Biotite code that builds the C-alpha atoms (Angstrom):
import biotite.structure as struc

atoms = struc.array([
    struc.Atom([114.663, 277.129, 201.618], chain_id="A", res_id=1, res_name="UNK", atom_name="CA", element="C"),
    struc.Atom([115.626, 279.588, 204.372], chain_id="A", res_id=2, res_name="UNK", atom_name="CA", element="C"),
    struc.Atom([114.421, 283.130, 204.780], chain_id="A", res_id=3, res_name="UNK", atom_name="CA", element="C"),
    struc.Atom([117.198, 285.543, 205.741], chain_id="A", res_id=4, res_name="UNK", atom_name="CA", element="C"),
    struc.Atom([117.111, 289.357, 206.383], chain_id="A", res_id=5, res_name="UNK", atom_name="CA", element="C"),
    struc.Atom([119.241, 291.491, 204.184], chain_id="A", res_id=6, res_name="UNK", atom_name="CA", element="C"),
    struc.Atom([121.206, 294.542, 205.295], chain_id="A", res_id=7, res_name="UNK", atom_name="CA", element="C"),
    struc.Atom([118.392, 296.821, 204.453], chain_id="A", res_id=8, res_name="UNK", atom_name="CA", element="C"),
    struc.Atom([116.032, 294.424, 206.104], chain_id="A", res_id=9, res_name="UNK", atom_name="CA", element="C"),
    struc.Atom([114.453, 293.171, 203.093], chain_id="A", res_id=10, res_name="UNK", atom_name="CA", element="C"),
    struc.Atom([113.508, 289.469, 202.944], chain_id="A", res_id=11, res_name="UNK", atom_name="CA", element="C"),
    struc.Atom([115.874, 287.361, 200.721], chain_id="A", res_id=12, res_name="UNK", atom_name="CA", element="C"),
    struc.Atom([115.164, 283.815, 200.027], chain_id="A", res_id=13, res_name="UNK", atom_name="CA", element="C"),
    struc.Atom([118.322, 281.649, 199.692], chain_id="A", res_id=14, res_name="UNK", atom_name="CA", element="C"),
    struc.Atom([118.605, 278.045, 198.866], chain_id="A", res_id=15, res_name="UNK", atom_name="CA", element="C"),
    struc.Atom([120.682, 276.545, 201.676], chain_id="A", res_id=16, res_name="UNK", atom_name="CA", element="C"),
    struc.Atom([121.038, 272.922, 199.944], chain_id="A", res_id=17, res_name="UNK", atom_name="CA", element="C"),
    struc.Atom([123.809, 271.842, 197.910], chain_id="A", res_id=18, res_name="UNK", atom_name="CA", element="C"),
    struc.Atom([123.588, 269.177, 194.922], chain_id="A", res_id=19, res_name="UNK", atom_name="CA", element="C"),
    struc.Atom([126.411, 266.918, 195.319], chain_id="A", res_id=20, res_name="UNK", atom_name="CA", element="C"),
    struc.Atom([127.057, 264.284, 192.872], chain_id="A", res_id=21, res_name="UNK", atom_name="CA", element="C"),
    struc.Atom([129.953, 261.705, 192.201], chain_id="A", res_id=22, res_name="UNK", atom_name="CA", element="C"),
    struc.Atom([132.295, 262.952, 189.685], chain_id="A", res_id=23, res_name="UNK", atom_name="CA", element="C"),
    struc.Atom([132.180, 261.062, 186.107], chain_id="A", res_id=24, res_name="UNK", atom_name="CA", element="C"),
    struc.Atom([134.901, 258.556, 186.038], chain_id="A", res_id=25, res_name="UNK", atom_name="CA", element="C"),
    struc.Atom([137.366, 257.789, 183.284], chain_id="A", res_id=26, res_name="UNK", atom_name="CA", element="C"),
    struc.Atom([139.352, 254.734, 182.119], chain_id="A", res_id=27, res_name="UNK", atom_name="CA", element="C"),
    struc.Atom([143.071, 255.240, 181.309], chain_id="A", res_id=28, res_name="UNK", atom_name="CA", element="C"),
    struc.Atom([144.270, 253.040, 178.552], chain_id="A", res_id=29, res_name="UNK", atom_name="CA", element="C"),
    struc.Atom([147.757, 252.183, 177.244], chain_id="A", res_id=30, res_name="UNK", atom_name="CA", element="C"),
    struc.Atom([147.822, 251.060, 173.519], chain_id="A", res_id=31, res_name="UNK", atom_name="CA", element="C"),
    struc.Atom([150.366, 248.746, 171.957], chain_id="A", res_id=32, res_name="UNK", atom_name="CA", element="C"),
    struc.Atom([152.889, 249.756, 169.374], chain_id="A", res_id=33, res_name="UNK", atom_name="CA", element="C"),
    struc.Atom([155.683, 248.017, 167.703], chain_id="A", res_id=34, res_name="UNK", atom_name="CA", element="C"),
    struc.Atom([158.492, 250.201, 169.091], chain_id="A", res_id=35, res_name="UNK", atom_name="CA", element="C"),
    struc.Atom([158.108, 250.857, 172.843], chain_id="A", res_id=36, res_name="UNK", atom_name="CA", element="C"),
    struc.Atom([159.917, 248.300, 175.026], chain_id="A", res_id=37, res_name="UNK", atom_name="CA", element="C"),
    struc.Atom([158.087, 246.167, 177.530], chain_id="A", res_id=38, res_name="UNK", atom_name="CA", element="C"),
    struc.Atom([160.672, 247.576, 180.102], chain_id="A", res_id=39, res_name="UNK", atom_name="CA", element="C"),
    struc.Atom([159.514, 251.112, 179.612], chain_id="A", res_id=40, res_name="UNK", atom_name="CA", element="C"),
    struc.Atom([155.721, 250.248, 179.766], chain_id="A", res_id=41, res_name="UNK", atom_name="CA", element="C"),
    struc.Atom([156.366, 248.696, 183.158], chain_id="A", res_id=42, res_name="UNK", atom_name="CA", element="C"),
    struc.Atom([158.479, 251.437, 184.254], chain_id="A", res_id=43, res_name="UNK", atom_name="CA", element="C"),
    struc.Atom([155.580, 253.918, 183.335], chain_id="A", res_id=44, res_name="UNK", atom_name="CA", element="C"),
    struc.Atom([153.061, 251.770, 185.027], chain_id="A", res_id=45, res_name="UNK", atom_name="CA", element="C"),
    struc.Atom([155.085, 251.564, 188.337], chain_id="A", res_id=46, res_name="UNK", atom_name="CA", element="C"),
    struc.Atom([156.099, 255.322, 187.992], chain_id="A", res_id=47, res_name="UNK", atom_name="CA", element="C"),
    struc.Atom([153.019, 257.171, 187.040], chain_id="A", res_id=48, res_name="UNK", atom_name="CA", element="C"),
    struc.Atom([150.182, 254.802, 188.204], chain_id="A", res_id=49, res_name="UNK", atom_name="CA", element="C"),
    struc.Atom([151.997, 253.340, 191.281], chain_id="A", res_id=50, res_name="UNK", atom_name="CA", element="C"),
    struc.Atom([151.421, 249.722, 190.250], chain_id="A", res_id=51, res_name="UNK", atom_name="CA", element="C"),
    struc.Atom([153.518, 246.985, 191.967], chain_id="A", res_id=52, res_name="UNK", atom_name="CA", element="C"),
    struc.Atom([155.715, 244.893, 189.535], chain_id="A", res_id=53, res_name="UNK", atom_name="CA", element="C"),
    struc.Atom([153.383, 241.886, 189.106], chain_id="A", res_id=54, res_name="UNK", atom_name="CA", element="C"),
    struc.Atom([150.342, 244.215, 188.506], chain_id="A", res_id=55, res_name="UNK", atom_name="CA", element="C"),
    struc.Atom([152.541, 246.535, 185.991], chain_id="A", res_id=56, res_name="UNK", atom_name="CA", element="C"),
    struc.Atom([153.646, 243.209, 184.068], chain_id="A", res_id=57, res_name="UNK", atom_name="CA", element="C"),
    struc.Atom([150.147, 241.919, 183.853], chain_id="A", res_id=58, res_name="UNK", atom_name="CA", element="C"),
    struc.Atom([149.050, 245.110, 182.346], chain_id="A", res_id=59, res_name="UNK", atom_name="CA", element="C"),
    struc.Atom([152.024, 245.280, 180.152], chain_id="A", res_id=60, res_name="UNK", atom_name="CA", element="C"),
    struc.Atom([151.164, 241.819, 178.800], chain_id="A", res_id=61, res_name="UNK", atom_name="CA", element="C"),
    struc.Atom([147.725, 243.007, 178.120], chain_id="A", res_id=62, res_name="UNK", atom_name="CA", element="C"),
    struc.Atom([148.907, 245.685, 176.067], chain_id="A", res_id=63, res_name="UNK", atom_name="CA", element="C"),
    struc.Atom([151.255, 243.458, 174.058], chain_id="A", res_id=64, res_name="UNK", atom_name="CA", element="C"),
    struc.Atom([148.975, 240.678, 173.556], chain_id="A", res_id=65, res_name="UNK", atom_name="CA", element="C"),
    struc.Atom([145.488, 242.502, 173.285], chain_id="A", res_id=66, res_name="UNK", atom_name="CA", element="C"),
    struc.Atom([146.540, 245.788, 171.864], chain_id="A", res_id=67, res_name="UNK", atom_name="CA", element="C"),
    struc.Atom([145.386, 247.906, 174.826], chain_id="A", res_id=68, res_name="UNK", atom_name="CA", element="C"),
    struc.Atom([145.444, 247.545, 178.622], chain_id="A", res_id=69, res_name="UNK", atom_name="CA", element="C"),
    struc.Atom([143.159, 248.992, 181.141], chain_id="A", res_id=70, res_name="UNK", atom_name="CA", element="C"),
    struc.Atom([145.480, 251.020, 183.653], chain_id="A", res_id=71, res_name="UNK", atom_name="CA", element="C"),
    struc.Atom([142.890, 252.528, 186.101], chain_id="A", res_id=72, res_name="UNK", atom_name="CA", element="C"),
    struc.Atom([139.775, 254.335, 186.825], chain_id="A", res_id=73, res_name="UNK", atom_name="CA", element="C"),
    struc.Atom([140.086, 257.877, 187.705], chain_id="A", res_id=74, res_name="UNK", atom_name="CA", element="C"),
    struc.Atom([138.049, 261.334, 187.936], chain_id="A", res_id=75, res_name="UNK", atom_name="CA", element="C"),
    struc.Atom([138.487, 263.403, 184.845], chain_id="A", res_id=76, res_name="UNK", atom_name="CA", element="C"),
    struc.Atom([141.160, 265.857, 186.047], chain_id="A", res_id=77, res_name="UNK", atom_name="CA", element="C"),
    struc.Atom([143.216, 262.761, 187.528], chain_id="A", res_id=78, res_name="UNK", atom_name="CA", element="C"),
    struc.Atom([142.962, 260.849, 184.181], chain_id="A", res_id=79, res_name="UNK", atom_name="CA", element="C"),
    struc.Atom([143.978, 263.802, 182.158], chain_id="A", res_id=80, res_name="UNK", atom_name="CA", element="C"),
    struc.Atom([147.049, 264.574, 184.159], chain_id="A", res_id=81, res_name="UNK", atom_name="CA", element="C"),
    struc.Atom([148.032, 260.855, 183.914], chain_id="A", res_id=82, res_name="UNK", atom_name="CA", element="C"),
    struc.Atom([147.610, 260.642, 180.148], chain_id="A", res_id=83, res_name="UNK", atom_name="CA", element="C"),
    struc.Atom([149.874, 263.848, 179.937], chain_id="A", res_id=84, res_name="UNK", atom_name="CA", element="C"),
    struc.Atom([152.648, 262.389, 182.386], chain_id="A", res_id=85, res_name="UNK", atom_name="CA", element="C"),
    struc.Atom([152.731, 259.213, 180.086], chain_id="A", res_id=86, res_name="UNK", atom_name="CA", element="C"),
    struc.Atom([152.850, 261.447, 177.032], chain_id="A", res_id=87, res_name="UNK", atom_name="CA", element="C"),
    struc.Atom([155.785, 263.471, 178.627], chain_id="A", res_id=88, res_name="UNK", atom_name="CA", element="C"),
    struc.Atom([157.809, 260.284, 179.734], chain_id="A", res_id=89, res_name="UNK", atom_name="CA", element="C"),
    struc.Atom([157.300, 258.659, 176.170], chain_id="A", res_id=90, res_name="UNK", atom_name="CA", element="C"),
    struc.Atom([158.412, 261.808, 174.537], chain_id="A", res_id=91, res_name="UNK", atom_name="CA", element="C"),
    struc.Atom([161.357, 262.178, 176.634], chain_id="A", res_id=92, res_name="UNK", atom_name="CA", element="C"),
    struc.Atom([162.471, 258.519, 175.924], chain_id="A", res_id=93, res_name="UNK", atom_name="CA", element="C"),
    struc.Atom([161.781, 258.730, 172.234], chain_id="A", res_id=94, res_name="UNK", atom_name="CA", element="C"),
    struc.Atom([158.975, 256.016, 172.243], chain_id="A", res_id=95, res_name="UNK", atom_name="CA", element="C"),
    struc.Atom([155.542, 256.418, 170.575], chain_id="A", res_id=96, res_name="UNK", atom_name="CA", element="C"),
    struc.Atom([153.838, 255.057, 173.684], chain_id="A", res_id=97, res_name="UNK", atom_name="CA", element="C"),
    struc.Atom([150.033, 256.148, 173.298], chain_id="A", res_id=98, res_name="UNK", atom_name="CA", element="C"),
    struc.Atom([147.828, 256.699, 176.503], chain_id="A", res_id=99, res_name="UNK", atom_name="CA", element="C"),
    struc.Atom([144.278, 257.734, 176.286], chain_id="A", res_id=100, res_name="UNK", atom_name="CA", element="C"),
    struc.Atom([141.120, 258.194, 178.512], chain_id="A", res_id=101, res_name="UNK", atom_name="CA", element="C"),
    struc.Atom([137.480, 257.183, 177.880], chain_id="A", res_id=102, res_name="UNK", atom_name="CA", element="C"),
    struc.Atom([134.307, 257.774, 179.907], chain_id="A", res_id=103, res_name="UNK", atom_name="CA", element="C"),
    struc.Atom([133.642, 254.627, 182.008], chain_id="A", res_id=104, res_name="UNK", atom_name="CA", element="C"),
])
């Protein structure tokens, strides 16, 4: 702690350290349904998550075969934004594609 003089000359103690922590991370997950096309899922993975074609195809196949696919690990705000972007694109294309996030 450092002691500093205030405007009136009184001694004021102020903490001069900051407690920094790593942000909590969240998994973003795509869920399978029987209506969304595989091509649309790949398009979303490339557009929203910046995945290359082989990686997007692998994730899409996980979603199709396993029922869900792990897309990435992000801080809360970024994960929430990506989930909202997927929902918006799916709604525009009239697909029921579901994207969620969970604490890592």
